[in-house]
N, C-alpha and C positions, 0 to 999 in steps of 0.2 A: 618544094612545098614545106611551109613551116608546120610546127607540131600541131597548132590549133586546127589548121585546115585538114591536116592529115588525120587527126583524131576524129574530126567531124565526119570525114569520109569513111573511116573504119567503123564508127558507130552505126552509120546507115547501112553499110554492107553487112555487118554482123547481125544487125537487127532483122534485115530481110532474110538472112539465112535461117535465123531462129524461127521466123514465121513460116517460111517455105518448107522446112524440114519438120515442122510441128514440134520443135524443141521447146517452143513457148506454147503452152496449152492453158485453156481456161475452163473452169468448172469448180468443183469443191475438192480440195486436196488436203491430206493430213501430212504435215511436215515432220521431220525427225524430232523437232522440239515439242511436238504434240499440238502445235497451233494449227488451226484451219486456215487455208489460203484459197483465194479465188483464182490463183494462177500458179503454174508450175514451170520451172525451167530445167530441162534435162540436157546436160552437156556431155552425157556419156556416149552419144552416138556420133558426135562430131569427128572424132579421130578416124572414123570409117569414111569420111568425106575429105579427101586430101586438100582440095582447094579451100574449103571452109576451115579446116584445121590449120592450114597455113596462115590464113587471115587472123585467126584467134591467137596463134602463137606470136605473130607479128604485133598484135595489140599488147600482149604481155611485155614483149621485149622493148617496144618503143616507149611504153609507159615506164618501164624500169630505167631506160636510158634518159628520158626527158624529165620525169618527175622525181625519180629517186637518185639518179646518177649511179649507174651500175658499178662504178669503181668504189662505191661506199661499202659494199658488202663482199665477203670472200666466198660465200657458199649459198646454195639454194636448198631450202628445206621444204619437203613436200608432204602433203597430207593425202594418204591413200583413200580411195582409189582414184577418183577422177582427178584430183589435184596432182597426183603423181604422174598421170598421163601427160599433162601439160608441162609440169615442172621439169620433167626429164628432157624434153626438147628445148625448153628455155635454157636450162643449165648447159646443154650441149652448144647451143647457139652463142651463149655468152661466155663459154669456156670457163665455167665455174663448177666446182665440185658439187655433186648431188648427194643429199641426205634424204632419208624419209623416216617419218615417225611411225612406229608400229603401234597399233591399237592394243589395248590390254588383252582383248580376246584372241589376238593373233601372236602373242608373245609367250614363248616357253618360259617356265619358271627360271628366274635368274638371268634371262637374256636382257640385252641392252634395249632401251626404249627407242634409241635412235640408231638406224642402220647407216653405215658409211663412215668415212674418215672425217672426224670432227676435231679440228685443232683447237686447243683451249684458247679462248678469247676471240675466236673467229666470229665476225658479224654475219649472221645468217638471215637471208630474206625468206620468209615463210610464204609459200604459194598454195592457194586453193582455187577451185573453180568459182565458187560463189561464197558470199558471206551472208549469214542469216543472223543468228543471235551472237555469233562470235565465239561460242564455247569450244568448238573444234579447233579453231585457230589458237585460242588461248592455251588449251591443253597441249597442243603441239609445241608452242613456244616455251611452255614450262618444262616440257621434256628436254628440249634442246638446251635450255638454260641449266637444267640439272646435270647435263653432261659437259658443261663448261663453255657452251656457246653463248653468244650475245644476240638477242633478238630485239630490234627496235622498230622494224617495219614488217608489214604483211601486205601481200598483193593478191588481189582477186580480179577476175574478169568483170564480174557484175556484183555490185553490192545491192542486196535486196532492201536495205535501209530498215532493218528490224532490230537495231540496237547493237550491232557488232562494234561499230566505231566507239561507242560510249564504253562498252565493256572493256575493249582492248586498251583504251586510254587509261583505265585504272591500273593497268599493268605496264604503263609506259611503252605502249606499242601503237604506232600510227597505222591506221588502216588506209591503204591506198587501193583504189579501184580504177580500172580502165573506164568504166561507166557505172551508172546507177540504174536501177530498174525504172525510176521515174524519168530520167533523161532518155533512156532507150524507148520508153513508151511514147514520150513526146515526139521524138524523131520519127518513129513509125507512124504516129498519127498524122504528122505533117506530110509524110510521104503517102498517106492514105493506104498504108499497109496494115493498119490496125483500126478496127471498128471503134467508134466513139464509145460504145457500151463497154468494150474491153479496156479502153484507156481509162475511163472513169472508175472501173473496177480496181485497176492498179492504183490509181491516184487515191481512191478512198482508203484502200488498205494501208498505203504508206502514211497518209495523214492521220490515221487512227492509232498509229504506234506512239 
């Protein structure tokens, strides 16, 4: 099966999992950025579901191989906590060193911002679960760069299309995503796994950015 067909299959399967497990919810939610959203995606529960978790890890790995060429980077950089859950397995499967960026609130005075062995000049692929505004990814990339690493790409499972790609471009970082929320919503709608009202809610939010 070629990558386009395989990707289409994975998008549908992962979308159905999000709906079935209620990881995709609709209502009024306050995001970490302070923005209000008509939907919420919670990928924290997926690692408790082995079959679902395996599919999502496969999506990361196959995107890394087909879109990025995994030989292009030497290490995986994770953003705790959800991103680290996925990145650890991706790093293991790709046989790449794993690093993770510590948040300021979790770092003792004088401690490194990046945990793990980072060789100077290593090209690090930053991984997170979702991209929203891109600020978390950008901060992680800046921390890795300050420790001597090179960051040119970031990979997420789902891009919420809220400005992350634009922000990261200003720092010469390409945002790669397995899928976008709009594509996911369209696929789910075509499969009749998403109500028209919910689809239009996502569509309206994306186009209003």
